[in-house]
N, C-alpha and C positions, 0 to 999 in steps of 0.2 A: 543524664545529659548525654546530645551524640556526641562521640570523637571526632577528630578530625579526618581520620580514615573513614569512619562510618558514611560521615558526610560527603568526602571525596565518591565513596564508591554510590552514595544517592546521587549526585551530580552528574555523575557518568552513565551511570546505568538506569537514572530512573528511579523513582521511590518503588515501584514494585520489585522485590528480587526478582532472582533470577529464575530459582524453581516456581515462584509465581507465575513470569512470564511462560515458561514452557507449559506449565499446567493449564493457562489460560489461552496460549495457542493450540496443544492437544482437547481441549475443551471444544474447540473452533468443529472439530472432528464431526461431531454429533450435526450438524448442521449441513458442512462440506459433505460428508460420506453418500448423502442422497444425489450429489454429480459425480458419484465413482470417485470422489478425489478424499484422500486422507494424507495429512502428516506425519512422519515417524518419529520419534524422537529426537534422533539425530536433525532432523529436520526442523524442529523446533529450537533447536539449541543451534544452530545453521543462523535461522531468521532472527532470534535474540543478540547473535555476536552480530551480523550485518546492520543491526539496526541501532545497538548501540554504538558501532564506529561509526554508521552514519551521521548520529549523533552528537559524536565525539568531534567528526572532523568540521562538521557546522559549529562546532561551539554552542550546542542546542543543548537545553533540558528537557524533560519530558516526566513531569512528577504523576500524571494520572495513569501513565501507559493507554493499550488500547487501540495505538492507532496501528499494527501488524493485525491485532486480530479483526480492525476494520475492512486491510486491504484484502485479509483472507475471506472471510464472508462476501465480500462487496463482488470478487473477481470469482469465485468458484464457480456460478452457472457459466462462465464463457463456455462457446462450444471450441473455443480456439485454445484453451487448456487441456492438456492432457495430465493423467498422472505422473508420467515420468518428467515432465516440464512445470508441475506444479510449486513445487518451494521453488526453484531457481527462477519462475517467472513473479513469484512475491517477491525473493529478495531484490529484485532487478527493479518496481515499481517505486521510486522516492515518493514521501511524503507530499512534495510541491505538486507530483502527477496526477496522485489522490486526490489533493484538493483540485488541480485540473480538471477533472473527470468528474467530479462532481459538480462543478460550476457548470461543465458541456450538458451535464444530464438536466439543466434546468434551461437548458437550449441557452446561452448567453453566447453571442460571437466572441472573436479571439480579441477584440480592443475591448470588450465588457468584461474579459476574464483579466484580461491585463491590468485594466484600472481599479478591478476589485482585490487584486494579489500585488500591486503595486510593480508592475512589470512590463518591459516593455512588449508591443506587441508582436515581434521579432522571438523573442524568449518565451510566449504563449506559442506561437506555431511553432516550434522545438521542443515543447512539452509535448503537445499532441502529437507531432512525427513520431516522438520517441514510445509513446502511450499505443498508437497504433502498430510501431512494429512488436512491442513488447507481447501485444495482445493477440499478435498475429494477424488484422483487421488490415483487410487491404481492399481496393478498389478507389473510386475518385473520392473527394470531398465531401460529398453528398452521400455517398455510398458507405462510407467510412463515419458517419457522426449516426447517422442511422442503424448501421449496425450496433455500434456502442450504445446507443439509445435503446434498442430492443433487449441489448444484453443488461443496461440499468432496472427496465421497466420487471422484466424477470423476477429481479431481486426484489421485486417490491410487490 
């Protein structure tokens, strides 16, 4: 039987233990090393804590883990992310921004993304603007979408 303290830790931090989350993030180095990017143990701890705080602030629970690992592997090939900015950029991308990127990769319009995520089109535009800023993708709208598509295509 799980005690109330254990249950609270599971709800606030997800089902995966903190050490398990760190190990999963550090295991991503095997993949990201080919792009000249690695996370240190300190980076892993910071990302785990950032994720935990984001979930706590939003009143959300993540039982399966893996969201941060998906973010790490999804953006490792970005020519706009350097080793110096790697951990900070990963920490800055929110789960909603990652969901938005996934739908953008499917070539959905902002209106279609808004419908899928139950958001206003204005909210989607703000997420898209934040994504481009965090990934240091510049240019006109078409150029930005094209660069993001190329980045994601490199991953697949």
